[in-house]
C-alpha positions, 0 to 999 in steps of 0.5 A: 499500499503506497502510504508514502505516497509512491515508491519512487524517489527520484520522480516527485508526483507518482499520481498517487497521493498519500490519503485515504480516498486513494487506498481506498480505492486501490485496496477494493480495486486490488480483490477484484484483481485477483491480490491476496495482501497488503503490506501497511507500512508503519513509518511517521516520517516518510523515507521515501518523498521527504522527511516532512512528506505526508504519510498515511498512519498505518494502524488506522488505516488498517482499521480502516482498510479492514471495513471496506474490504472482504478478502485482502489479508492485511499485513501491517507492520508495526515497531515494538517500541512505538507499541506497548505491547498489551495495549497493542493487543486490545487494538489489534485484536478488535481490527483483526474482529473487524477484518474477520481474521485478516490481520497478520503483523509484520513486526520490525524492530526499528531501524530509524534513529532519527525518528526515535529520538524525534518521537521522544521513543527508546531506541536500542542497540541492535541486539537488544532491539531483538530482544524486545521485539522477543518480549514484546511478541510474547506479552501479545500473543499471550494476551491474545491466547490466555484469559489472564497474562502476567508477564515479568520482563527487561522490558516489559510487565503485565499483572493479569491483563486481560484481552477479551475479545481476542482476535478470530485466530491467530495472526500470522507474525512477519518479520525479516533482518539478516544479522543473527539476531533477527535469524534466531528470533525469526526462526523461534518466535514468527511465522514466515520471513519476509526479504527485501529484494535479491537475484534468486541465487541469493534468495534460494540459499536465505530460504534454505538457512532459514527453513533449517534453522525453523526445523531445528525449534521442530515447529512448521515450516515458515512461509518465505515473502520478497520486495520486488519492484515490477515493470511490465510492458509488451516489449522489454524494450518499452520496459527498459524505457520505463526503467530509465525514466524511474531511475535516471537523475538529473538533480538530487532530490531531497528525500536523497540527503547527503546520498551523492557522498556515498557515490564512488569508485568507477561509473557503473557502481555510482549507476548501480548505486543510485538504481538501487536508492531509486526504489525501496527494499531493493525493489530493481534487484529481483528484475521483474522487468519485462515483458508478461513471458519473462516476468512469469517465468522469473516468478516461477524461478523465485517460486521453485527456490521457495518463495510463496509471497511477492510483495509488488511495487508499482507506480502509478501503483493502481494502474500498473496492478491492474496492468500486472494482474492481466497481462502477467497474473491473466486475470480477467478484470471485470467491474472496476 
């Protein structure tokens, strides 16, 4: 869900404003186009268009989307240091009830220190962030599963805490991270592992590693997801022209901040770094750029490697999602 008003740091206006009106239309239409899930990101400042640009609040947006959709799974990002877990468990259970059991969590152990500082919130050192997340998950899941829940940890305590009504079903917990602390937490306490974009030869060993870690816990197998930016056109040349449009830079926009200081080395390295920065979450690395046949072939390779879920960024989101649905997913779109 483009809660930041887009995904492209080089294109100021992508024709999809950060508004409830746009979000509502996109959520309703995405079900008709055959999409299964929407990720609603949580940041209080805009990481794409510059910190002062509008960005939608994740959880009030999720409650509203829950009320106007019927089948879409709502994967909503949550940062433990921004949410007291017992109160969060109560609010999230209510949103799950509104959605009829379609809520899931994308647990993010916060990375943006400046945001936490501006909002007066605790920002832990790296491994402490995952220790906090581990306790946070125990409290949330404890309230969702027990009538009264007691907990005493380093970060959180509860005494006879109650969450009623509870979620329709235990929400799926997605999480990502590439450090040892992150992988251990996810293998032990989460249901699914989500990754930034990468070529299939990089994704396959990551899935194999996490599957082995998960197997050692004795818990059911996890699901695996990846972010990717998709461009589908009738010809490869057209797709490459669109790729050039979104990655070419004449003047560095506000969102780059001091990015030019990091650009060094060969011209090729500079171009690669600019392309990497152009789209969030390493979205261009999977190379989902080309004809419908090329994209289907590349997606099938990811599926063969064990990937279950693609979190697709497109621009402008509505028009490109409909095109992707018809041309790649081969859906017959009616009544939109």
